[in-house]
C-alpha positions as CSV (number, residue, x, y, z in Angstrom):
1,M,-47.7,208.0,103.9
2,P,-48.1,206.4,100.5
3,R,-46.3,203.4,99.2
4,N,-42.7,204.1,98.3
5,Y,-42.5,204.6,94.6
6,Y,-38.9,204.0,94.4
7,D,-39.3,200.5,95.8
8,V,-42.2,199.9,93.3
9,L,-39.8,200.6,90.4
10,G,-36.8,198.8,92.2
11,V,-34.6,201.9,91.9
12,P,-32.6,203.9,94.5
13,T,-33.7,207.4,95.5
14,T,-30.6,208.7,93.7
15,A,-31.6,207.1,90.3
16,S,-31.3,209.3,87.3
17,A,-34.3,210.1,85.1
18,Q,-33.0,207.7,82.5
19,E,-32.6,204.9,85.1
20,I,-36.2,205.5,86.2
21,K,-37.6,205.4,82.7
22,K,-35.6,202.2,81.9
23,A,-36.9,200.6,85.0
24,Y,-40.6,201.5,84.3
25,Q,-40.3,200.3,80.6
26,K,-39.0,196.9,81.8
27,L,-41.6,196.5,84.4
28,A,-44.5,197.7,82.2
29,K,-43.5,195.2,79.6
30,Q,-43.3,192.4,82.2
31,W,-46.7,193.2,83.8
32,H,-48.7,194.5,80.9
33,P,-52.1,192.6,81.1
34,D,-52.0,192.0,77.3
35,V,-48.7,190.1,77.9
36,N,-48.9,188.7,81.4
37,K,-52.1,186.8,82.1
38,A,-51.2,185.9,85.7
39,E,-53.5,186.9,88.5
40,G,-52.6,190.3,89.9
41,A,-50.6,191.3,86.7
42,E,-53.0,194.3,85.9
43,A,-52.9,195.5,89.4
44,R,-49.0,195.4,89.4
45,F,-49.0,197.2,86.1
46,K,-51.1,200.0,87.5
47,E,-48.9,200.2,90.5
48,V,-45.8,200.6,88.3
49,A,-47.6,203.2,86.1
50,E,-48.7,205.2,89.2
51,A,-45.0,205.2,90.4
52,Y,-43.7,206.4,87.1
53,E,-46.4,209.1,86.8
54,T,-44.8,210.7,89.8
55,L,-41.1,209.8,89.5
56,G,-41.0,210.4,85.8
57,N,-42.1,214.0,86.2
58,E,-39.2,216.2,87.6
59,R,-41.4,218.6,89.5
60,R,-43.6,215.9,91.0
61,R,-40.6,213.8,92.0
62,G,-39.2,216.9,93.8
63,Q,-42.4,217.3,95.7
64,Y,-42.5,213.5,96.5
65,D,-38.9,213.5,97.6
66,E,-39.7,216.3,100.0
67,L,-42.5,214.4,101.3
68,L,-40.3,211.3,101.9
69,K,-37.8,213.5,103.7
70,H,-40.4,215.1,105.8
71,E,-42.0,211.8,106.8
72,Q,-38.5,210.5,108.0
73,A,-37.8,213.6,109.9
74,R,-41.2,213.7,111.5
75,R,-40.9,210.1,112.7
76,T,-37.5,211.1,114.2
77,Y,-39.0,214.0,115.8
78,E,-41.9,212.1,117.3
79,Q,-39.5,209.6,118.8
80,G,-38.0,212.5,120.7
81,G,-34.5,212.1,119.7
82,A,-31.8,209.8,121.1
83,A,-31.4,211.9,124.2
84,G,-35.0,212.4,125.1
85,S,-36.6,210.7,128.0
86,A,-39.7,208.6,127.7
87,G,-41.8,211.3,129.2
88,T,-40.4,214.0,126.9
89,R,-41.0,211.8,123.9
90,A,-44.5,211.2,125.0
91,A,-45.2,214.9,125.3
92,G,-43.5,215.4,121.9
93,N,-45.6,212.8,120.2
94,R,-48.8,214.6,121.3
95,S,-47.8,217.8,119.7
96,S,-45.5,216.8,116.8
97,R,-48.2,217.0,114.1
98,A,-49.1,220.4,115.0
99,E,-45.6,221.7,115.6
100,Y,-43.2,219.9,113.4
101,R,-42.0,221.7,110.2
102,S,-39.6,220.5,107.6
103,N,-36.6,222.6,106.8
104,T,-38.6,224.1,103.9
105,G,-41.0,225.6,106.5
106,Y,-43.9,223.5,105.3
107,T,-46.1,221.6,107.7
108,E,-47.1,218.0,107.1
109,E,-50.5,219.2,105.9
110,D,-48.9,221.6,103.6
111,L,-46.9,218.9,101.9
112,F,-49.7,216.5,101.6
113,D,-51.8,219.2,100.0
114,M,-48.9,220.2,97.6
115,F,-48.4,216.6,96.3
116,F,-51.7,214.8,96.7
117,G,-53.8,217.9,96.1
118,E,-52.5,218.3,92.6
119,R,-52.3,214.6,91.8
120,M,-55.7,213.6,93.2
121,N,-57.5,216.9,93.3
122,G,-58.7,216.1,96.9
123,Y,-59.7,213.0,98.8
124,D,-60.7,209.5,97.8
125,F,-64.3,209.0,98.4
126,F,-65.0,206.3,95.8
127,G,-63.3,203.5,97.5
128,D,-61.2,201.1,95.4
129,A,-63.5,200.5,92.4
130,A,-61.6,200.5,89.1
131,G,-58.5,201.1,91.2
132,A,-58.2,204.5,89.9
133,F,-61.0,207.0,90.6
134,T,-60.2,209.8,93.0
135,G,-62.6,212.6,93.9
136,G,-61.8,216.0,95.1
137,Y,-63.8,219.0,94.8
138,M,-67.4,219.2,95.4
139,G,-69.2,222.5,94.5
140,T,-72.8,223.5,94.8
141,N,-75.1,226.1,93.2
142,A,-78.9,226.6,93.5
143,Q,-79.7,223.9,91.0
144,T,-77.0,221.3,90.6
145,R,-74.3,219.9,93.0
146,T,-71.1,219.0,91.0
147,T,-68.5,216.5,92.0
148,K,-65.1,216.8,90.2
149,A,-62.8,213.8,90.1
150,T,-60.0,212.1,88.2
151,M,-60.0,208.7,86.9
152,N,-56.9,206.8,85.9
153,I,-57.6,204.5,82.9
154,T,-55.3,202.4,80.6
155,L,-54.8,203.3,77.1
156,E,-56.6,200.1,76.2
157,Q,-59.7,201.2,78.1
158,A,-59.6,204.5,76.4
159,Y,-59.2,203.2,73.0
160,R,-61.9,200.6,73.3
161,G,-64.3,203.0,75.0
162,D,-64.9,200.6,78.0
163,Q,-67.7,200.9,80.5
164,L,-66.1,200.9,84.0
165,P,-67.7,200.3,87.4
166,I,-67.5,202.9,90.0
167,K,-68.7,202.9,93.7
168,L,-70.1,206.2,94.6
169,G,-71.0,206.2,98.2
170,D,-73.5,203.4,98.7
171,S,-74.2,203.3,94.9
172,N,-72.6,201.4,92.1
173,I,-72.6,203.1,88.9
174,H,-71.0,202.6,85.5
175,V,-69.1,205.1,83.5
176,K,-69.0,204.7,79.8
177,I,-65.8,206.2,78.4
178,P,-66.1,207.6,74.9
179,E,-64.3,205.4,72.3
180,R,-60.8,206.6,71.7
181,I,-61.0,209.6,73.9
182,Q,-57.9,211.8,74.4
183,N,-55.9,212.1,77.5
184,E,-57.0,214.6,80.2
185,R,-60.4,215.0,78.7
186,T,-63.4,215.6,81.1
187,I,-66.8,213.8,80.7
188,R,-70.0,214.9,82.4
189,I,-72.5,212.5,83.9
190,R,-75.8,214.0,84.9
191,G,-77.9,212.4,87.7
192,T,-81.3,211.0,86.9
193,G,-82.0,209.4,90.1
194,S,-82.0,205.9,88.4
195,N,-78.4,205.8,87.4
196,G,-77.0,205.9,91.0
197,I,-76.7,209.7,90.9
198,H,-79.3,212.1,92.4
199,A,-81.2,214.2,90.0
200,N,-79.7,217.4,91.3
201,E,-76.1,216.1,91.1
202,E,-73.6,215.6,88.3
203,L,-70.1,214.1,88.0
204,L,-67.2,215.8,86.1
205,I,-64.6,213.1,85.6
206,T,-61.2,214.0,84.1
207,L,-59.8,210.9,82.4
208,H,-56.0,210.5,82.9
209,I,-54.4,207.9,80.6
210,L,-51.7,206.0,82.3
211,P,-48.3,205.5,80.7
212,H,-48.3,202.7,78.1
213,A,-45.6,200.2,77.3
214,V,-45.8,200.7,73.5
215,Y,-47.7,203.9,72.7
216,R,-47.6,207.5,73.8
217,P,-50.8,209.7,73.3
218,D,-50.1,213.2,71.9
219,G,-53.4,215.0,71.4
220,A,-55.3,213.1,68.8
221,H,-52.2,211.2,67.6
222,L,-50.6,208.1,69.0
223,H,-46.8,207.7,68.9
224,G,-44.8,204.4,68.8
225,T,-41.5,203.0,67.6
226,L,-41.3,200.3,64.9
227,Q,-38.0,198.4,65.1
228,I,-36.7,196.8,61.9
229,A,-33.6,195.0,60.8
230,P,-31.1,196.5,58.4
231,W,-32.1,194.4,55.5
232,E,-35.8,195.4,56.0
233,A,-34.7,199.0,55.9
234,V,-32.9,198.3,52.5
235,F,-35.5,196.1,50.9
236,G,-38.6,197.2,52.7
237,T,-41.1,194.9,54.7
238,Q,-44.5,194.5,55.9
239,S,-45.6,194.1,59.5
240,Q,-48.8,193.5,61.4
241,I,-48.8,195.6,64.5
242,Q,-51.3,195.4,67.4
243,L,-53.3,198.4,68.3
244,P,-54.5,199.1,71.9
245,D,-57.8,197.5,71.3
246,L,-56.0,194.2,70.3
247,S,-56.9,194.6,66.6
248,R,-54.2,194.6,64.0
249,V,-53.2,196.9,61.2
250,K,-50.7,196.1,58.3
251,V,-47.8,198.5,58.0
252,K,-45.8,198.8,54.9
253,V,-42.2,199.9,55.2
254,P,-40.8,201.3,51.9
255,P,-37.3,200.3,50.7
256,G,-34.5,202.5,51.7
257,I,-36.1,204.1,54.8
258,Q,-33.8,205.7,57.2
259,A,-33.7,205.5,61.1
260,G,-35.8,208.4,62.6
261,Q,-38.2,208.6,59.7
262,Q,-41.9,208.3,60.5
263,L,-44.7,206.3,59.0
264,R,-48.2,207.6,59.3
265,I,-51.2,205.3,59.6
266,T,-54.3,207.5,59.2
267,G,-57.3,207.3,61.4
268,K,-55.7,205.0,64.0
269,G,-55.2,207.6,66.6
270,L,-57.5,209.1,69.2
271,Q,-60.7,211.2,68.8
272,N,-60.1,214.6,67.2
273,D,-61.0,217.7,69.2
274,D,-64.0,218.4,67.1
275,H,-65.2,214.8,67.5
276,D,-65.1,214.5,63.7
277,G,-62.9,211.5,62.9
278,Y,-59.7,210.4,64.6
279,G,-56.0,211.4,64.6
280,D,-53.2,209.2,63.2
281,L,-50.8,206.6,64.4
282,M,-47.2,207.9,64.0
283,L,-44.5,205.2,63.9
284,E,-40.8,206.3,64.2
285,I,-38.4,203.9,62.6
286,E,-35.6,202.4,64.6
287,I,-33.1,200.1,63.0
288,I,-31.7,197.5,65.2
289,V,-28.9,194.8,64.6
290,P,-30.4,191.5,65.6
291,D,-28.2,188.9,67.5
292,I,-26.0,186.7,65.2
293,H,-26.7,183.1,65.7
294,S,-24.7,181.4,63.0
295,E,-21.3,181.7,61.3
296,R,-23.2,182.0,58.0
297,E,-24.9,185.2,59.2
298,R,-21.5,186.5,60.3
299,E,-20.0,185.8,56.9
300,L,-22.8,187.6,55.1
301,Y,-22.0,190.7,57.3
302,R,-18.3,190.4,56.5
303,E,-19.2,190.2,52.8
304,L,-21.2,193.3,53.0
305,S,-18.5,195.0,54.8
306,R,-16.0,194.1,52.0
307,T,-18.3,195.2,49.1
308,N,-19.9,198.3,50.7
309,G,-17.7,201.4,50.8
310,Y,-19.5,203.0,53.8
311,R,-17.3,203.8,56.8
312,A,-18.3,205.4,60.1
313,H,-17.9,209.1,60.2
314,M,-19.1,212.2,62.1
315,K,-22.3,213.8,60.9
316,R,-22.1,217.3,59.5
317,K,-24.7,219.8,60.3
318,A,-26.4,221.6,57.4
319,Q,-25.1,225.2,56.8
320,G,-27.1,227.7,58.7
321,N,-28.0,225.4,61.6
């Protein structure tokens, strides 16, 4: 049975999708290795991302919930129930894995295949290297034996094009990730005999970018939210934002920008499908009201309220919509 993802995020099993997302965002910001330099922070961040990968997806969460229910019911069944004798329980224990079925009609093996078969594409034969490499399907033909696997990586690793160590059986190999590769792209590593892979073997590794605390990959583009103050929206501003590789780029916010509008920073996204250049960084504007720390600030807001004729009102939809 895997770790309890609800416990990882600190939410009850009845939590709403919004509560799960809020808990993930809070923990991701707390444990992100670029922010938290404490020992074990990166491992904790990956654990949180792994939990949200499942619970943040409605279908996967349903499968996972069924798996949790099944495990609880199976344990009860193996204990033989409150009225069973010790001998009866012992007999039940010997056959429970083969005989027990959940109320959906699935066996334990069925449920593990449904959930982990999709998520991992098979079994983990690469150990714990890089914390996120799981193999699954191994096919053969007359010339080449192919191993398919999925590797979980951070957006930082994808953006920089890191070289990651992988333990393959008794061999230690390094996988070079193409710089700024898109999510769910597959890379091929052919064996040479000297790179830790036999000459008649190849690896097909699908790279899965874990959820990020700031940016969301969307094909070749990266999406994020830039929060600005009301006066910055009125007068415009400039901001230095940090990209996933820790470099910085200057963003100019024009005067009069509205909440929900987007700024486009060209060429700062991920690799295009044709490998010719990069996508863009798309920043959605969010206007926030900072905390008021002095009476002077409060008075300025009062003055603005007195001199500006704007009053709250319901938005009207455009005709035809």
